N, C-alpha and C positions, 0 to 999 in steps of 0.2 A: 504494500500500500504506500502510495506517495501522497503527501499533503503539501500543497502550495498555499502559503499565507499571502493574502492580498490585504495589505495594511492600509488603514486610513487614520494616520496619526492626528489629523485635524479634528477628528471626532472621538478618538480613542477607541476605535473599533477594528475588528478584523473580519474578513470574509475568507472562505476556504474553497479550494478546488481539490477534491479527493478522487484519486483514480487508481486503477490496477495496471496502468501502462497502456491501456486501450480505451476503456470506458470510464466515464467520470460523473461525479456528483458535485454540484455547486451548492454551498451552504451560506445563507445570509448575505447575498450579493447586495452591494450598494447600487444606487441609481445609475451611476456612470459605468455602464457595463462594458465599455470598451476595454477597461483594465482586465476584466474577466476574460474577454475574448482574446486579448493578448496572451494571457497566461495559458489559455486552452491551446492556442496555436503553438506556443513554445513547447508545451508538453506533448503535442501531437496526438491528442485524445479526442473522443467524441463524448459530449455531454448528453446523457439520456435523462437525467433527473436534476431538478433544482429544488432545494428544500428551504423552508423557513423554520427557525426554532420558535418564533413568536411574531406577532404583529408589533413591529418596532415602534418605539416612542422617540428615538433620538435621531433617526435618519429615514429617508425614503428608500424603500427597497427597489432593487433592480431585478429581483427574482421573477416577478410576473412578466416584465418586458423580455428578459433573457429567454425564459421558457417559451413564450409566444414566438419570438423571433427565430429561435433555433429548434422548435418542435420538440422540446423536452417536456416530460411530465413535471408538473409543479406540485410538490408535496406541501400542503398546508393543513394544519389541524382541522379535522372535520367539524369540530365544535366552534371554530372561529366563524363569525358572520362576515362574509366578504361578498363583493359584487362581481368578481371575475371568475372565470373557469379555473378550476384547480383539481388536482387528484387528491381527494380527502384521505387523510391518514389519521389513525388513532393509536392510543396507547397499546403497546405490545405487538403492533403490526410490523412485519419485516418485508423489505423490498430488496430485490436483487439488482445490483448495478454492476454488470459484468461479473467479476469474481468477488465483488464486495457484497457483504450482507449488511443491510442498513436497518437497524431496529429503532422504532420510535418509542421513547420512554416519557411518560407524563411526568413533568417536573414543574408543577405550578408554584408560583411564588412571585416571580418578576411580573408575570401576567397570569390570569386564571387558566389559560389553555396552553401554557408554555410546554414545548417538547424539547428533549435532548435526543441526540442520535448517537447510538452506539454502533460503530462501524467495525466489522470483523473481516479480516483477510487471512485465512489460514490460522496461524497461531498469534497473529498480530491484531491489536485492537486499539481503537481510538475513540474518545468521547468528545462530541461536539455539544457543548453545554450551554451555548447562547448566553442568556442572562441568569442562569442558575448558579452553579459553582464556578467562581472566578479564581484567579490567582490571589489567594489570601483573603478573599471576601466572597460575597454573593451579590447578585443583582438587587437593586433597591426595590422596595415593596410598596411604595406610596404613590406610584404614578397613575393609578386608576382611581384615586380619591381616598381621603382619610377614612371613609367608612369601610373600605376593604383592607386597609393597611395591616391591622392586627392579624386578621385571618390569613392574609397572604404571607405574612412573616412566619407564622406557624407552618404554612405550606412549604415555605422555603427551607425550613429546618428539616421537615419530613422528606422533601424532595432530594436533599443532599444524601440522606440515608438510602433512599430508593436507588440513586445512581450508584452508590457504593455496593449495593447488592446486585446490580445488573451488570457491572463491568469488572474487569480484572484490575487489581491495584496497579499493575505495571502499564495499564492503558495510558497512552498519551492523552493529555487534556487540552482541548482547543476551545476556549470560550470566545464569544463574540465581543463582549464588553470587558472592561477592567484594565484598559491601557490608557486611561485618562478620561474615559467616558463618564458623564454625569449619571449614567445608568448604574454605576457601581454604588453599593451602599457604603463603601469604605475606600480609603486611599489605596492606590495600586501599589503592589509590592516591588515593581520594577522588574519582575521576572519576565523573561522572554519565552520560557517554556516550562512545563511541569507535567507531572503525572497525577492520576487520580490518587494513588497511594501517598504521594507527597502532600497533597491537600488533606487527606484523611489525618495525617500526622500533624499538620501545622495550621490549617484553616480553622478559624474560630467557630464556623458552623459545625465542625466535627469535634473540636476539642472542648467545647462548652457542653458539659453533661446535663446542664439544667436548661430545658427548653424555654421556660418562662424568663430566665435570666437573659438568654440569647435574644429573645423577642424584645424585651424591654431595652436592652443595650443597643440593638440595631436601630430601633425606632428613635431612641434618644440621640443617636449620632447622625441621623439623616439631615442633610443640609439642603439649601435651596437648589433648584434645578432650572434650566433655561425655559423661558416662557414659550419658546417655539415648539416645545414638545406637544402642546395642545393641538397643533396642526398635523402632527405626524401620524397618529393612530388612524384618524378618519381617512387621510390620504392613502395610507397603506392598505386599508380595508377596501378602498375603491380601486386600487391598482394604479400606481403612478405612471404617467406618460413618459416618453423618451425626452430627455432634456435637450435644449439647444445650447451647445457649448461654444458656438462661434462668437468671436469678438465683434461687436457691432461697430458701425462707422462712428467716428468721433463726432461728438456734438460740436456745432459751430459756437464760437465765443458768445454770440448774442443769446443763444438758447441757454447756454450754461449760466450766463449772467442773470437771465430771467428766472431760472430755477432757484438760484441763490436768493434773489430778491423776494421770491414767493415763499421762501422758507421750506423748500422741498429737501428731501433726504439726499444730500450730495456727500459722498464718503471719500475722503482722501486716504489712499493706501500707502503713502510714503512712511518712512520711519518717523517715529514720534519726535525725534530730535530735530529732523528737518522741518516737520510740521510746526513745532512750537516757535521756530524762528521766522517762518515765512509761509503763510497760507492764505487762501481765499476766505475772507470772513463769511461765516455762515456754513462752511463745510464742517464735517465731523471727522475726527481723526480715528481711523481704525487701521493701524499699521498692519500690513499684510505679513511681511517677513516670511516665515515658513508656513504660515497659516494655522499654527497650533493653537493660538488663542482667538484668532480672527473670527472663525465661523461661529463658534459657540456664543461669543459675546455679542457679535452683531445680531445673530438670530435672537438672542435674549431680549434685546431692546427694540429691534426694528418692528414698526407696525406693518403687518403683512398686507394691509390694504393700500399701501403707498407705493409710488414708483421710486426705484432706487437708481441713483447715478453713481458710478464708480469713477474716481479720478486717480490716474497713476500711469506707470509704464505699461506697455502692451503685455509684458510677461506677467506682471502682478494682476492686471485686469483679467487676463485669460485664466490664471490660476484661481482667482477669486470667483469667477463665474462658475467654474467647475465645483469648487467647494460649496458655494451657496446653493447650487442645484440639488445637492444632497439633502438640504433641509427645506426644499420647496420654494426658495427665492429665485424665481426664474426671470430670464430676459431683462437683466438690468441694462440701462443705458451706460455710455462711457464717454469720458473726455480723456483722450490719450495724451500724456505728457506730464512732466514733473516740474515745470516752471510756472508757478501760479500767475505771474504777470502776463505770460504769453497765452495761457489757456483762456483767460477772460479779460482782455484789455479793458480798462475802465472800471472793473470791479474793485472793491476795497480789498487790499492786501493787509493782513494783520499778523500779530505775533503776541506771545505772552512769555513771562519768565519761566525758566526751567532750572531747578537746583537739585543738589543732593542733600543728605541729612546735615552735613556741615554747613551748607548754604542756608538751610532753614534755621539752624541754631544761630548763625551769625546775623541773619537779615530779618527774621520775623519779629515784629513787636509783640509783646505779650498779649495785647488786646485783639490781635487778629486771629481769626478762626482757623483751626486745623480741621479739614474735612476728610474723614476716613471713608472711602468708598468700597471697602471690603465687605464680604458677607457678615451677617450678624454673628455667626459662630466664630469667625476669625477675630472680630472685634472683641467679643467676650473673652476669648483666650488671652489676648494681650493688646493693649492700645495706649496711645499717648493720652495722659491725663487732660481732661477737658475737651478732647476731640469730639466733634459731632459725627455720628455714624449714619450715613445714608448710603446703602449699597448701590453700586452702579445700576443694577437692574431696576431700582426703585427711584432713581434720580429724576427722570423726566416727570412722572406723575407727582413727585414730591418737591418740585422745584420751588414752590412757594414756601417751603420749610427751610430753605437754605438761608443761613444768616446773611445779613448785609455786610458790605465791606470786603476787603481782600480775603481770598480763600486759599489756604495752603493745602493742596489736594494730594493725598497719597493712597496707595493700595499695598499689595504684597510684592509687586515686582516693578511697577511703573507703567504697565500696559493699561490696566483699567483706569488708573488716574489720568493717563493721557487721553483716553476717551472722555472721561468725566470733565477734564479741563476744557476740552473743545465744546462739549455740550453746555457747560457753564458760560463760556464766552459767547456762544450762540444765543444764550438766553439773556445776555446783557450783564453778566457777572464779571468779576475781576479775579481770575484764577492765577495761582502760581503752581506749576506742575512740579511736585517732588518726585523726581524720576530716580528711584532707588529701591533696593530690596529692603523690605521691612525687617528681615532677619538681620540686617546690618545696623539697624537703628540704635540698639542699645550700646553696641560697641562704639558707635560714633558719638555717644554721649547723650542720646535722647532718652529722657526718663519714660518708663513704661509702667503700666499697672494692669491688673486683670480683674 
């Protein structure tokens, strides 16, 4: 058995191509299926089956599209209510994929109808656990509403034991989530691979002998997750369409200027350092970089009923279009270029200060506000005395709560505070961007409390 990992670090997820050298199964494909098609071509195999472990909440699936395009059977839990054609599969059923035996195992917890797949080839075995057992944790159990959370957390505990009974300890474990995805109930371990046996020995879902304690601890440690998740389940149940990944023609300067004046969503993809020193007033800073923070945080606060315009280099715009298609933000417009003055001549070009912790200590008067835009759990763990906490994902609807005067804005790394500083300036506030790791604050002399 050969397993090809198709990694999506921008969302912290993995998809898989599993084959016997000739015939293959695809598990939890993302919407941009050209990556799967490339992997299939490189392996020289034929995909006869595509499978979903669950109806995903953090990305749009490409499974329905791939199966339809390539004539493969689409394995989706018979209990899931969907509006597309599928090959229904239920707990305990086994499907042959060439020489591979693929058994569906009910593992509710992350969702009600979650399945894991135990794949056997001769003496070799692999478990594709989706959002059930992850590396060091399990999938979060609150995505379907607080009324289901306790029951699903009990289910997650039981499902882990069901998997342990259904597969060999030496079976390789391949989860979909747990590599930075907000679908994980706990922090990623950083592991790149594991076995079911290793998780049985180290994962808290196995090592905690008290189910009630496990349930209460998991629920107590759940943190906020992106708002865009609300759009994913319904779209996946409907069957997402193929995305348009082409870069559109660049907007002319007059049109870009008009959108800025109208207060539309114009996102600057350049590095936050470049943005702070020179940008078109009214744009929002979402540094693209490698995309690892871009997709989740933009999706978290972007109003899906608005038109999005991306501003940046062709490469960054092209990558951003692909990344955003995975969470259902389709067909953004673009203004290609990295010189604000040339992109929209006549538009106001602006800037704001950017400092590190030492700069804050040296320059900030005591009566000026420190605005902490980290999540509430981060703030409660440790924060600057007197800092006002408004998480980035709550900043727009709570803008009227932001204190008057100059605002010294920080987060955990500088990324979220860069976004926040641009939103504050756009709203007529006076931000200073503290672009520094919060982990370095105490060493720099910043007093902290919890």
